[in-house]
SERO-4910 file (N, C-alpha, C, O; in steps of 0.05 Angstrom, whole numbers):
BEGIN
 pado doro    nc1    nc2    nc3   cac1   cac2   cac3    cc1    cc2    cc3    oc1    oc2    oc3
  Met    A    -57    -96   -468    -47    -94   -441    -71    -96   -422    -90    -80   -424
  Ser    A    -70   -114   -402    -93   -117   -384    -89    -99   -360    -66    -92   -352
  Lys    A   -111    -91   -348   -110    -74   -324   -105    -92   -300   -116   -113   -297
  Ala    A    -88    -82   -282    -82    -96   -257   -105    -91   -237   -115    -68   -236
  Lys    A   -112   -111   -223   -133   -108   -203   -121   -109   -175   -102   -123   -170
  Thr    A   -132    -93   -157   -124    -94   -129   -148    -99   -112   -171    -93   -119
  Ser    A   -143   -111    -88   -165   -116    -70   -169    -93    -51   -189    -92    -37
  Thr    A   -151    -74    -51   -153    -51    -34   -161    -26    -50   -151    -22    -72
  Thr    A   -179    -10    -39   -186     15    -51   -171     38    -38   -157     33    -18
  Ser    A   -174     62    -48   -161     85    -36   -170     88     -7   -153     93     11
  Ala    A   -196     86     -2   -206     89     25   -197     66     42   -190     69     66
  Gly    A   -195     42     31   -185     19     45   -156     22     52   -147     14     74
  Phe    A   -140     33     34   -112     38     38   -109     57     62    -93     51     80
  Asp    A   -124     79     63   -123     98     85   -130     84    112   -117     89    132
  Ala    A   -150     67    111   -158     53    136   -137     34    145   -131     31    169
  Gln    A   -125     20    126   -104      1    133    -79     15    144    -67      6    163
  Leu    A    -72     37    132    -49     53    141    -55     63    170    -36     63    186
  Gln    A    -79     71    175    -86     80    202    -84     57    222    -75     61    245
  Gln    A    -92     33    214    -90      9    231    -61      3    237    -55     -3    260
  Val    A    -44      6    217    -15      1    222     -5     21    242     10     13    261
  Lys    A    -12     46    239     -2     67    258    -12     60    286      3     63    306
  Gln    A    -37     51    289    -48     45    315    -33     21    327    -26     21    351
  Leu    A    -28      0    311    -14    -23    321     14    -16    329     24    -26    350
  Val    A     28      0    314     56      8    321     56     23    347     73     19    364
  Gln    A     37     41    351     35     56    376     30     38    399     43     41    420
  Glu    A     12     18    396      7     -1    418     32    -18    424     38    -23    447
  Ile    A     46    -26    403     71    -42    407     91    -25    422    104    -35    441
  Gln    A     95      0    413    115     17    426    108     23    455    126     26    472
  Gln    A     83     24    462     74     29    490     76      4    507     72      6    531
  Gly    A     80    -19    495     83    -44    510     57    -54    520     56    -68    540
  Glu    A     35    -48    506      9    -57    515      5    -87    508     12    -95    486
  Gly    A     -6   -102    527    -12   -130    522     10   -149    528     32   -141    536
  Thr    A      3   -175    525     22   -196    531     41   -200    507     38   -187    486
  Phe    A     61   -217    511     80   -223    490     66   -234    465     71   -226    443
  Glu    A     47   -252    470     32   -265    448     15   -244    433     14   -245    408
  Gln    A      3   -226    448    -12   -204    435      6   -186    418     -2   -177    397
  Thr    A     30   -181    428     49   -164    414     57   -178    388     58   -165    367
  Val    A     63   -204    389     70   -219    365     47   -218    345     52   -214    321
  Thr    A     23   -222    354      0   -220    337     -3   -193    324     -9   -191    300
  Lys    A      2   -172    339      0   -145    328     22   -140    307     17   -128    286
  Ile    A     46   -151    312     67   -148    292     60   -163    266     64   -153    245
  Glu    A     50   -187    269     41   -203    245     19   -189    230     20   -188    205
  Thr    A      0   -178    244    -22   -163    232    -12   -139    217    -20   -133    194
  Ala    A      6   -124    230     17   -100    218     33   -107    193     32    -93    173
  Ala    A     48   -129    194     64   -137    171     46   -144    147     52   -137    124
  Lys    A     24   -157    152      5   -164    131     -8   -139    119    -11   -137     95
  Leu    A    -16   -120    136    -28    -95    127     -8    -79    110    -15    -67     90
  Ile    A     17    -79    119     38    -64    104     42    -76     77     44    -62     57
  Gln    A     41   -103     75     44   -116     49     21   -110     31     25   -105      7
  Glu    A     -3   -109     42    -27   -102     26    -25    -73     16    -32    -67     -7
  Cys    A    -16    -55     33    -12    -27     25      9    -25      3      5    -10    -16
  Arg    A     31    -39      7     52    -39    -13     42    -49    -40     48    -37    -61
  Asn    A     26    -71    -40     15    -81    -65     -3    -61    -78     -2    -57   -102
  Tyr    A    -20    -47    -62    -38    -27    -73    -22     -4    -86    -29      5   -108
  Leu    A     -1      5    -72     16     27    -83     29     18   -109     31     34   -128
  Glu    A     39     -6   -110     52    -16   -134     32    -17   -158     39     -9   -180
  Gln    A      9    -27   -153    -12    -29   -174    -21     -1   -182    -26      4   -206
  Thr    A    -23     17   -163    -32     44   -169    -11     58   -186    -18     72   -205
  Ser    A     15     54   -180     36     67   -195     36     56   -224     41     72   -243
  Leu    A     30     31   -228     28     20   -255      5     33   -270      7     40   -293
  Thr    A    -18     36   -256    -41     49   -268    -35     78   -275    -42     87   -297
  Leu    A    -21     93   -257    -14    120   -263      5    123   -286      3    141   -302
  Asp    A     24    104   -288     42    104   -311     26    103   -337     31    118   -356
  Gln    A      8     85   -338     -8     81   -363    -25    105   -369    -25    114   -392
  Val    A    -38    116   -350    -55    139   -355    -39    163   -362    -45    177   -382
  Leu    A    -17    168   -348     -1    192   -354     13    189   -381     14    208   -396
  Leu    A     23    166   -387     37    163   -412     17    164   -435     23    176   -456
  Asp    A     -7    154   -432    -27    155   -453    -35    184   -458    -38    192   -481
  Ala    A    -39    199   -437    -47    227   -440    -25    244   -452    -31    263   -467
  Asp    A      0    239   -445     22    256   -454     32    248   -482     38    266   -498
  Thr    A     33    223   -488     46    214   -513     27    201   -533     33    199   -556
  Gly    A      4    192   -523    -14    177   -540     -6    149   -544    -19    134   -558
  Glu    A     16    140   -531     26    113   -533     28    101   -506     32    115   -486
  Leu    A     25     75   -505     28     60   -479     56     47   -480     61     28   -494
  Thr    A     73     58   -463     99     46   -459    104     42   -430     91     55   -413
  Glu    A    121     23   -423    125     17   -395    150     32   -385    172     28   -395
  Glu    A    146     49   -366    167     63   -352    160     64   -323    136     67   -316
  Pro    A    180     62   -305    173     63   -276    163     91   -268    171    111   -278
  Phe    A    144     90   -249    133    115   -238    152    124   -216    157    108   -197
  Glu    A    162    148   -217    181    158   -197    169    183   -185    161    202   -199
  Leu    A    169    183   -158    161    207   -144    184    226   -141    207    217   -137
  Glu    A    179    252   -143    200    271   -139    204    275   -110    185    275    -94
  Asp    A    229    280   -102    235    285    -73    226    312    -65    229    319    -42
***
């Protein structure tokens, strides 16, 4: 089984998430022209997708590490967060 690679690191994820929050705040406040708002929405959407990809890859990695430590076997099961 090969390891999945991501282009985002944990620190990069935090920075991207902060950028999304800033963009959303600016959009909600109505700062800038229509074109600038559209650009902010597009940028936020791209950042959100990168964050989502990072989380998906991280959950796969966590599944493998947790299952290996607990059972000694590598099996594929979805990673589920408790509410």
